[in-house]
N, C-alpha and C positions, 0 to 999 in steps of 0.2 A: 392587530398590528402585524404588518408584513415583516418577515425576517429576511435579512440579506446576508450573503456569505462573503467574507473577506479573507484573503490569505494573510496568515500571520507567520512569524518565524520564531522558533525557540530551539535551544540545543537539545539533541537527542543522543543517546548511546547507540551508535550504529549497529553494534552486535545485538543489542536488545531488540531493536526494530526488526532486524533480519530474522531473528528467532521467532518473531510473533507477527510477521507480515503476510497478508493475503494480497496477492497481485491479481487484479481482474482484467480481463479482456472484453471482447464483445459478447461471448457466450458463456464462458466459465472462468474460473480462477486457478491460480497455482500457488503453492506454498513456497515462500522465499527461502525457508530453512532447508527443505529437502527437494524442492522442485517437483513435488507431486502435482500432476495435472488433472484437469476436469473437476475441480472443486466447485460446488454450488456456492457462489458468493453471498447469496441472500439467506441461506439456511444453515450453513456449516459453522460451528463454533470453534472446531479444532481440526487439525490436519488428520485425515484418516490414515495416513502412512506413518508419520513420525510423532503424532500427538501434540504438536505445537498448538498452544492456545492462541488464537488470533486476537490481537489487541489493536492492530493497525491495518489499514486497507489503502491500496494505491491502485490507480487505474491507468492502463496503457491508453485507453480511449481519450483521455484528456489531451494527449499529444497529437493524436490523429484527428480529433474533432474539438478544437479549442473553443468553438462557439457554444458547445454544450457543457462547458466546465461547471457552471453554477447550477444548471439543471441536474447534472450528475451528482454534485455535492448535496443538493437538496434530496434527491432520491435515496442516496446512500444514508443520509442522516435520518430519513424516515424509516428505511428498511433495516438499517444496521446502526442504531444509536449507540451500541456497545463498542463500536470501532472508531478510532481516530483516523480521519482521512489525511494522508500525506501525499505530497506531490511526487509522482513516480520519477520524473526527470531529476528532481533534487536528490532523491534516493540513489538513482543510478550514478549520478556525478560523484556523490559522496562515497559510494561503495567502490567506484573505480579509483578514486584518489586514495582510499584506504588500501586497496589491493596493491597499488603501485608503491605506496610507502612500505607496506609489509614486504613486498618483493625485494625492494632495495634496502631493507632494514633501516629506514629513516625514522 
């Protein structure tokens, strides 16, 4: 039976996500918690700099190559079934809104 990937929405604690998020680009990843660069997205379980254990993964490539969205989701599910794929743009918007609320003490 062929599997299909669908986007779903559920609430998350943004600070929890940030502490455990691996953000990947075309060649390597970075830790959202400490911004360590050059992390191998397919082999690294935790950040070599701060020790954050990765539970979530987001890809910048989804924004620049939207036609590859589901192929990337399938590849990540096969290579990193231990990580939950989240939408990078959703994360960025939520993080920006939280930063603004924190800045203005709202």
